[in-house]
MMTF fields as JSON, N, C-alpha, C and O atoms, coordinates in Angstrom:
{
  "mmtfVersion": "1.0.0",
  "mmtfProducer": "UNKNOWN",
  "numBonds": 355,
  "numAtoms": 356,
  "numGroups": 89,
  "numChains": 1,
  "numModels": 1,
  "chainsPerModel": [1],
  "groupsPerChain": [89],
  "chainIdList": ["A"],
  "bondAtomList": [4, 2, 8, 6, 12, 10, 16, 14, 20, 18, 24, 22, 28, 26, 32, 30, 36, 34, 40, 38, 44, 42, 48, 46, 52, 50, 56, 54, 60, 58, 64, 62, 68, 66, 72, 70, 76, 74, 80, 78, 84, 82, 88, 86, 92, 90, 96, 94, 100, 98, 104, 102, 108, 106, 112, 110, 116, 114, 120, 118, 124, 122, 128, 126, 132, 130, 136, 134, 140, 138, 144, 142, 148, 146, 152, 150, 156, 154, 160, 158, 164, 162, 168, 166, 172, 170, 176, 174, 180, 178, 184, 182, 188, 186, 192, 190, 196, 194, 200, 198, 204, 202, 208, 206, 212, 210, 216, 214, 220, 218, 224, 222, 228, 226, 232, 230, 236, 234, 240, 238, 244, 242, 248, 246, 252, 250, 256, 254, 260, 258, 264, 262, 268, 266, 272, 270, 276, 274, 280, 278, 284, 282, 288, 286, 292, 290, 296, 294, 300, 298, 304, 302, 308, 306, 312, 310, 316, 314, 320, 318, 324, 322, 328, 326, 332, 330, 336, 334, 340, 338, 344, 342, 348, 346, 352, 350],
  "bondOrderList": [1, 1, 1, 1, 1, 1, 1, 1, 1, 1, 1, 1, 1, 1, 1, 1, 1, 1, 1, 1, 1, 1, 1, 1, 1, 1, 1, 1, 1, 1, 1, 1, 1, 1, 1, 1, 1, 1, 1, 1, 1, 1, 1, 1, 1, 1, 1, 1, 1, 1, 1, 1, 1, 1, 1, 1, 1, 1, 1, 1, 1, 1, 1, 1, 1, 1, 1, 1, 1, 1, 1, 1, 1, 1, 1, 1, 1, 1, 1, 1, 1, 1, 1, 1, 1, 1, 1, 1],
  "groupList": [{"groupName": "MET", "atomNameList": ["N", "CA", "C", "O"], "elementList": ["N", "C", "C", "O"], "formalChargeList": [0, 0, 0, 0], "bondAtomList": [1, 0, 2, 1, 3, 2], "bondOrderList": [1, 1, 2], "singleLetterCode": "M", "chemCompType": "L-PEPTIDE LINKING"}, {"groupName": "LYS", "atomNameList": ["N", "CA", "C", "O"], "elementList": ["N", "C", "C", "O"], "formalChargeList": [0, 0, 0, 0], "bondAtomList": [1, 0, 2, 1, 3, 2], "bondOrderList": [1, 1, 2], "singleLetterCode": "K", "chemCompType": "L-PEPTIDE LINKING"}, {"groupName": "PHE", "atomNameList": ["N", "CA", "C", "O"], "elementList": ["N", "C", "C", "O"], "formalChargeList": [0, 0, 0, 0], "bondAtomList": [1, 0, 2, 1, 3, 2], "bondOrderList": [1, 1, 2], "singleLetterCode": "F", "chemCompType": "L-PEPTIDE LINKING"}, {"groupName": "TRP", "atomNameList": ["N", "CA", "C", "O"], "elementList": ["N", "C", "C", "O"], "formalChargeList": [0, 0, 0, 0], "bondAtomList": [1, 0, 2, 1, 3, 2], "bondOrderList": [1, 1, 2], "singleLetterCode": "W", "chemCompType": "L-PEPTIDE LINKING"}, {"groupName": "ARG", "atomNameList": ["N", "CA", "C", "O"], "elementList": ["N", "C", "C", "O"], "formalChargeList": [0, 0, 0, 0], "bondAtomList": [1, 0, 2, 1, 3, 2], "bondOrderList": [1, 1, 2], "singleLetterCode": "R", "chemCompType": "L-PEPTIDE LINKING"}, {"groupName": "VAL", "atomNameList": ["N", "CA", "C", "O"], "elementList": ["N", "C", "C", "O"], "formalChargeList": [0, 0, 0, 0], "bondAtomList": [1, 0, 2, 1, 3, 2], "bondOrderList": [1, 1, 2], "singleLetterCode": "V", "chemCompType": "L-PEPTIDE LINKING"}, {"groupName": "GLY", "atomNameList": ["N", "CA", "C", "O"], "elementList": ["N", "C", "C", "O"], "formalChargeList": [0, 0, 0, 0], "bondAtomList": [1, 0, 2, 1, 3, 2], "bondOrderList": [1, 1, 2], "singleLetterCode": "G", "chemCompType": "PEPTIDE LINKING"}, {"groupName": "ILE", "atomNameList": ["N", "CA", "C", "O"], "elementList": ["N", "C", "C", "O"], "formalChargeList": [0, 0, 0, 0], "bondAtomList": [1, 0, 2, 1, 3, 2], "bondOrderList": [1, 1, 2], "singleLetterCode": "I", "chemCompType": "L-PEPTIDE LINKING"}, {"groupName": "ALA", "atomNameList": ["N", "CA", "C", "O"], "elementList": ["N", "C", "C", "O"], "formalChargeList": [0, 0, 0, 0], "bondAtomList": [1, 0, 2, 1, 3, 2], "bondOrderList": [1, 1, 2], "singleLetterCode": "A", "chemCompType": "L-PEPTIDE LINKING"}, {"groupName": "LEU", "atomNameList": ["N", "CA", "C", "O"], "elementList": ["N", "C", "C", "O"], "formalChargeList": [0, 0, 0, 0], "bondAtomList": [1, 0, 2, 1, 3, 2], "bondOrderList": [1, 1, 2], "singleLetterCode": "L", "chemCompType": "L-PEPTIDE LINKING"}, {"groupName": "ASP", "atomNameList": ["N", "CA", "C", "O"], "elementList": ["N", "C", "C", "O"], "formalChargeList": [0, 0, 0, 0], "bondAtomList": [1, 0, 2, 1, 3, 2], "bondOrderList": [1, 1, 2], "singleLetterCode": "D", "chemCompType": "L-PEPTIDE LINKING"}, {"groupName": "GLU", "atomNameList": ["N", "CA", "C", "O"], "elementList": ["N", "C", "C", "O"], "formalChargeList": [0, 0, 0, 0], "bondAtomList": [1, 0, 2, 1, 3, 2], "bondOrderList": [1, 1, 2], "singleLetterCode": "E", "chemCompType": "L-PEPTIDE LINKING"}, {"groupName": "GLN", "atomNameList": ["N", "CA", "C", "O"], "elementList": ["N", "C", "C", "O"], "formalChargeList": [0, 0, 0, 0], "bondAtomList": [1, 0, 2, 1, 3, 2], "bondOrderList": [1, 1, 2], "singleLetterCode": "Q", "chemCompType": "L-PEPTIDE LINKING"}, {"groupName": "PRO", "atomNameList": ["N", "CA", "C", "O"], "elementList": ["N", "C", "C", "O"], "formalChargeList": [0, 0, 0, 0], "bondAtomList": [1, 0, 2, 1, 3, 2], "bondOrderList": [1, 1, 2], "singleLetterCode": "P", "chemCompType": "L-PEPTIDE LINKING"}, {"groupName": "SER", "atomNameList": ["N", "CA", "C", "O"], "elementList": ["N", "C", "C", "O"], "formalChargeList": [0, 0, 0, 0], "bondAtomList": [1, 0, 2, 1, 3, 2], "bondOrderList": [1, 1, 2], "singleLetterCode": "S", "chemCompType": "L-PEPTIDE LINKING"}, {"groupName": "THR", "atomNameList": ["N", "CA", "C", "O"], "elementList": ["N", "C", "C", "O"], "formalChargeList": [0, 0, 0, 0], "bondAtomList": [1, 0, 2, 1, 3, 2], "bondOrderList": [1, 1, 2], "singleLetterCode": "T", "chemCompType": "L-PEPTIDE LINKING"}, {"groupName": "TYR", "atomNameList": ["N", "CA", "C", "O"], "elementList": ["N", "C", "C", "O"], "formalChargeList": [0, 0, 0, 0], "bondAtomList": [1, 0, 2, 1, 3, 2], "bondOrderList": [1, 1, 2], "singleLetterCode": "Y", "chemCompType": "L-PEPTIDE LINKING"}],
  "groupTypeList": [0, 1, 2, 1, 3, 4, 5, 6, 6, 7, 5, 8, 6, 9, 10, 9, 9, 7, 6, 1, 7, 9, 10, 5, 9, 11, 3, 9, 12, 1, 4, 13, 11, 9, 8, 14, 4, 5, 13, 5, 7, 7, 9, 15, 6, 14, 5, 16, 10, 11, 10, 4, 4, 1, 8, 1, 11, 9, 6, 8, 5, 6, 16, 12, 7, 1, 13, 7, 10, 2, 14, 6, 9, 5, 10, 2, 8, 1, 4, 9, 14, 8, 15, 4, 6, 1, 12, 8, 11],
  "groupIdList": [1, 2, 3, 4, 5, 6, 7, 8, 9, 10, 11, 12, 13, 14, 15, 16, 17, 18, 19, 20, 21, 22, 23, 24, 25, 26, 27, 28, 29, 30, 31, 32, 33, 34, 35, 36, 37, 38, 39, 40, 41, 42, 43, 44, 45, 46, 47, 48, 49, 50, 51, 52, 53, 54, 55, 56, 57, 58, 59, 60, 61, 62, 63, 64, 65, 66, 67, 68, 69, 70, 71, 72, 73, 74, 75, 76, 77, 78, 79, 80, 81, 82, 83, 84, 85, 86, 87, 88, 89],
  "secStructList": [7, 7, 7, 1, 1, 7, 7, 7, 7, 3, 3, 3, 7, 1, 3, 3, 6, 6, 3, 3, 2, 2, 2, 2, 2, 2, 2, 2, 2, 6, 7, 2, 2, 2, 2, 6, 6, 7, 7, 3, 3, 3, 3, 3, 1, 7, 7, 7, 2, 2, 2, 2, 2, 2, 2, 2, 2, 6, 6, 7, 1, 3, 3, 3, 3, 1, 7, 7, 7, 2, 2, 2, 2, 2, 2, 2, 2, 2, 2, 2, 2, 2, 2, 2, 2, 2, 2, 6, 7],
  "xCoordList": [-14.477, -13.558, -14.179, -14.67, -14.165, -14.705, -13.556, -12.486, -13.816, -12.823, -13.296, -14.489, -12.366, -12.704, -12.867, -13.463, -12.358, -12.45, -12.876, -12.738, -13.395, -13.854, -12.838, -12.239, -12.659, -11.775, -12.648, -13.348, -12.602, -13.404, -12.724, -13.376, -11.416, -10.649, -9.173, -8.783, -8.364, -6.912, -6.366, -6.662, -5.567, -4.838, -3.362, -2.907, -2.616, -1.213, -0.402, -0.937, 0.909, 1.837, 2.082, 1.677, 2.732, 3.023, 3.941, 3.756, 4.925, 5.873, 5.571, 5.68, 5.193, 4.947, 6.195, 7.069, 6.274, 7.413, 7.462, 8.544, 6.302, 6.271, 5.969, 5.745, 5.959, 5.681, 5.118, 5.188, 4.581, 4.003, 2.487, 1.878, 1.884, 0.427, -0.167, -1.305, 0.589, 0.09, -0.092, -0.999, 0.775, 0.6, -0.679, -1.383, -0.973, -2.212, -3.415, -4.395, -3.343, -4.432, -4.642, -5.78, -3.559, -3.679, -4.338, -5.193, -3.937, -4.516, -6.013, -6.813, -6.384, -7.799, -8.598, -9.736, -8.004, -8.692, -9.091, -10.086, -8.313, -8.613, -9.7, -10.142, -10.127, -11.151, -12.249, -12.309, -13.116, -14.126, -15.032, -15.532, -15.252, -16.094, -15.448, -16.151, -14.135, -13.434, -13.202, -13.41, -12.776, -12.423, -13.574, -13.354, -14.79, -15.946, -16.266, -16.988, -15.742, -16.049, -14.88, -15.07, -13.678, -12.494, -11.85, -11.041, -12.209, -11.586, -10.116, -9.762, -9.282, -7.853, -7.513, -7.797, -6.899, -6.482, -4.968, -4.418, -4.3, -2.842, -2.392, -2.767, -1.58, -0.907, 0.568, 1.179, 1.146, 2.494, 3.311, 2.774, 4.586, 5.489, 5.801, 6.492, 5.298, 5.591, 4.813, 3.59, 5.544, 4.913, 4.828, 4.476, 5.148, 5.164, 3.75, 2.982, 3.422, 2.105, 1.841, 0.701, 2.877, 2.727, 2.228, 1.389, 2.736, 2.281, 0.807, 0.035, 0.423, -0.98, -1.879, -2.924, -1.475, -2.267, -2.441, -3.544, -1.351, -1.403, -2.294, -3.067, -2.191, -3.014, -4.498, -5.313, -4.84, -6.245, -6.726, -7.842, -5.872, -6.206, -6.499, -7.358, -5.782, -5.952, -7.044, -7.293, -7.704, -8.866, -8.721, -9.642, -7.602, -7.485, -8.545, -8.739, -9.225, -10.269, -9.722, -10.397, -8.496, -7.891, -6.382, -5.78, -5.774, -4.321, -3.927, -4.286, -3.201, -2.821, -1.315, -0.737, -0.683, 0.75, 1.026, 0.397, 1.985, 2.394, 3.489, 4.1, 3.763, 3.088, 1.734, 1.496, 0.885, -0.442, -0.736, -0.491, -1.258, -1.589, -2.989, -3.684, -3.392, -4.653, -5.854, -6.734, -5.892, -7.04, -7.061, -8.131, -5.88, -5.808, -6.291, -6.942, -5.976, -6.438, -7.953, -8.597, -8.524, -9.977, -10.641, -11.624, -10.109, -10.656, -10.555, -11.484, -9.429, -9.226, -10.262, -10.841, -10.495, -11.484, -12.89, -13.666, -13.215, -14.538, -14.697, -15.752, -13.662, -13.721, -13.89, -14.657, -13.173, -13.289, -14.677, -15.233, -15.226, -16.564, -17.584, -18.455, -17.484, -18.402, -18.198, -19.17, -16.967, -16.663, -17.189, -17.743, -17.025, -17.453, -18.956, -19.413, -19.716, -21.17, -21.556, -22.51, -20.833, -21.133, -20.787, -21.458, -19.729, -19.347, -20.388, -20.536, -21.106, -22.1, -23.305, -24.053, -23.504, -24.677, -24.579, -25.49],
  "yCoordList": [18.265, 18.128, 17.244, 16.158, 17.686, 16.888, 16.254, 16.838, 15.041, 14.319, 14.239, 14.086, 14.341, 14.329, 12.92, 12.743, 11.909, 10.541, 9.64, 9.971, 8.502, 7.525, 6.404, 5.967, 5.96, 4.836, 3.711, 3.865, 2.57, 1.431, 0.621, -0.148, 0.783, 0.058, 0.202, 0.708, -0.234, -0.179, -1.578, -2.211, -2.05, -3.31, -2.936, -2.38, -3.239, -2.823, -3.76, -4.53, -3.673, -4.376, -3.519, -2.357, -4.074, -3.305, -2.132, -1.054, -2.318, -1.258, -0.68, -1.368, 0.585, 1.299, 2.099, 2.299, 2.552, 3.374, 4.683, 5.194, 5.224, 6.532, 6.445, 7.471, 5.278, 5.133, 3.766, 2.867, 3.603, 2.319, 2.376, 3.403, 1.263, 1.196, 1.4, 1.851, 1.073, 1.319, 2.816, 3.224, 3.639, 5.093, 5.525, 6.42, 4.889, 5.189, 4.795, 5.537, 3.633, 3.197, 4.172, 4.482, 4.648, 5.638, 6.913, 7.492, 7.347, 8.542, 8.349, 9.237, 7.187, 6.907, 6.848, 7.314, 6.28, 6.136, 7.499, 7.611, 8.521, 9.88, 10.542, 11.649, 9.868, 10.384, 9.338, 8.651, 9.215, 8.156, 8.17, 7.121, 9.336, 9.402, 8.669, 8.207, 8.56, 7.797, 6.356, 5.426, 6.177, 4.842, 3.863, 2.685, 4.335, 3.444, 3.076, 2.109, 3.83, 3.578, 3.007, 2.556, 3.01, 2.577, 1.393, 1.581, 0.176, -0.988, -1.11, -0.839, -1.514, -1.695, -3.166, -3.771, -3.719, -5.115, -5.134, -4.462, -5.901, -5.959, -7.322, -8.356, -7.308, -8.504, -8.309, -7.357, -9.184, -8.945, -10.22, -11.326, -10.042, -11.146, -11.264, -12.193, -10.331, -10.312, -11.4, -11.497, -12.202, -13.263, -12.881, -13.71, -11.634, -11.189, -10.94, -10.183, -11.592, -11.421, -9.968, -9.509, -9.238, -7.827, -6.99, -6.106, -7.263, -6.533, -6.808, -5.89, -8.07, -8.442, -7.789, -7.23, -7.859, -7.273, -5.77, -5.243, -5.088, -3.636, -3.265, -2.311, -4.011, -3.736, -3.899, -3.051, -4.968, -5.2, -4.12, -3.615, -3.776, -2.747, -1.402, -0.644, -1.122, 0.143, 0.084, 1.078, -1.073, -1.126, -1.89, -1.871, -2.564, -3.371, -4.467, -5.125, -4.663, -5.689, -7.035, -8.057, -7.038, -8.284, -8.224, -7.158, -9.373, -9.469, -10.842, -11.858, -10.879, -12.154, -12.192, -11.263, -13.26, -13.418, -13.993, -14.966, -13.373, -13.842, -14.884, -14.927, -15.706, -15.783, -16.47, -17.246, -16.17, -16.763, -17.152, -16.369, -18.352, -18.774, -18.26, -17.704, -18.444, -17.885, -18.408, -17.633, -19.719, -20.259, -19.722, -19.482, -19.533, -18.935, -17.495, -17.047, -16.764, -15.381, -15.318, -14.432, -16.259, -16.316, -16.601, -15.951, -17.57, -17.881, -16.674, -16.382, -15.989, -14.796, -13.73, -13.107, -13.519, -12.528, -12.902, -12.03, -14.186, -14.629, -14.367, -13.907, -14.655, -14.393, -12.901, -12.505, -12.083, -10.633, -10.138, -9.268, -10.684, -10.285, -10.592, -9.771, -11.752, -12.141, -11.236, -10.836, -10.916, -10.046, -8.645, -8.023, -8.149, -6.784, -6.636, -5.617, -7.621, -7.567, -7.527, -6.84, -8.254, -8.292, -6.958, -6.538, -6.293, -5.01, -3.948, -3.023, -4.06, -3.051, -3.114, -2.143, -4.261, -4.418, -3.611, -3.646],
  "zCoordList": [6.348, 5.247, 4.182, 4.491, 2.936, 1.84, 1.065, 0.901, 0.596, -0.18, -1.618, -1.876, -2.554, -3.974, -4.514, -5.577, -3.819, -4.296, -3.16, -1.982, -3.546, -2.561, -2.429, -3.411, -1.225, -0.945, -0.425, 0.576, -1.115, -0.685, 0.388, 1.094, 0.524, 1.515, 1.229, 0.177, 2.149, 1.997, 2.233, 3.247, 1.286, 1.446, 1.376, 0.376, 2.434, 2.468, 3.332, 4.129, 3.154, 4.027, 5.263, 5.302, 6.257, 7.468, 7.178, 7.743, 6.312, 5.994, 4.624, 3.609, 4.605, 3.358, 3.007, 3.85, 1.766, 1.376, 2.159, 2.45, 2.498, 3.157, 4.65, 5.291, 5.194, 6.62, 6.917, 6.078, 8.054, 8.445, 8.372, 8.671, 7.971, 7.904, 9.306, 9.434, 10.346, 11.7, 11.94, 12.665, 11.328, 11.416, 10.706, 11.173, 9.58, 8.85, 9.702, 9.776, 10.342, 11.215, 12.376, 12.728, 12.963, 14.04, 13.524, 14.194, 12.333, 11.718, 11.48, 11.775, 10.945, 10.702, 12.0, 12.055, 13.036, 14.316, 14.893, 15.609, 14.576, 15.038, 14.194, 14.503, 13.133, 12.231, 12.069, 11.049, 13.071, 13.062, 11.842, 11.437, 11.25, 10.048, 8.873, 7.974, 8.87, 7.831, 8.262, 7.483, 9.493, 9.986, 9.842, 9.562, 10.028, 9.931, 8.485, 8.244, 7.52, 6.105, 5.322, 4.192, 5.883, 5.143, 5.864, 6.772, 5.458, 6.09, 5.673, 4.525, 6.606, 6.337, 6.516, 7.55, 5.481, 5.466, 5.313, 4.44, 6.158, 6.123, 5.625, 6.177, 4.567, 4.056, 4.373, 3.888, 5.171, 5.668, 5.791, 5.834, 5.846, 6.114, 7.596, 8.013, 8.396, 9.828, 10.568, 10.46, 11.312, 12.103, 13.578, 14.418, 13.889, 15.283, 15.799, 15.206, 16.914, 17.529, 17.896, 17.816, 18.297, 18.674, 17.485, 17.663, 16.283, 15.092, 14.83, 14.555, 14.918, 14.696, 15.746, 15.41, 17.013, 18.099, 17.909, 18.052, 17.587, 17.404, 16.225, 16.308, 15.129, 13.947, 14.272, 13.907, 14.944, 15.327, 16.303, 16.182, 17.269, 18.254, 17.57, 18.019, 16.489, 15.775, 14.718, 14.035, 14.57, 13.699, 12.402, 11.585, 12.176, 10.957, 10.982, 12.004, 9.868, 9.815, 9.371, 9.497, 8.85, 8.424, 8.543, 8.412, 8.793, 8.933, 8.418, 9.015, 7.33, 6.716, 6.511, 5.947, 6.968, 6.786, 5.407, 4.99, 4.693, 3.371, 3.551, 4.619, 2.582, 1.282, 1.42, 2.346, 0.5, 0.474, -0.97, -1.887, -1.174, -2.532, -2.89, -2.04, -4.129, -4.596, -3.801, -3.427, -3.542, -2.798, -1.37, -0.812, -0.777, 0.551, 0.537, 1.48, -0.535, -0.673, -0.82, -0.259, -1.575, -1.736, -0.387, -0.033, 0.37, 1.689, 2.63, 3.383, 2.575, 3.391, 3.035, 3.925, 1.753, 1.292, 1.765, 2.155, 1.73, 2.201, 3.695, 4.132, 4.48, 5.918, 6.192, 7.07, 5.438, 5.611, 5.24, 5.911, 4.187, 3.751, 4.837, 5.121, 5.438, 6.517, 7.733, 8.374, 8.048, 9.175, 8.932, 9.839, 7.737, 7.39, 7.588, 8.107, 7.189, 7.369, 8.827, 9.193, 9.677, 11.109, 11.779, 12.721, 11.283, 11.874, 11.616, 12.414, 10.527, 10.181, 11.1, 11.212, 11.768, 12.645, 13.909, 14.736]
}
């Protein structure tokens, strides 16, 4: 299957208007050619450990609980950048 556009990554909350990001992660997991190229980062208000565990299990590369201030967002982005480089190895 060819795609007309490139996706550099997905940043989303746990609950989307059209479904849950966990459903998107499950969909991506079934398509390894996409999952390896499309990192998913979750910004959420959910403090439930089960949500975090499930997101990581399904391949999310980042999980940050909101609210987050700008400096916290910068630190989060730096941690993700370092993690992304290690995953490529």
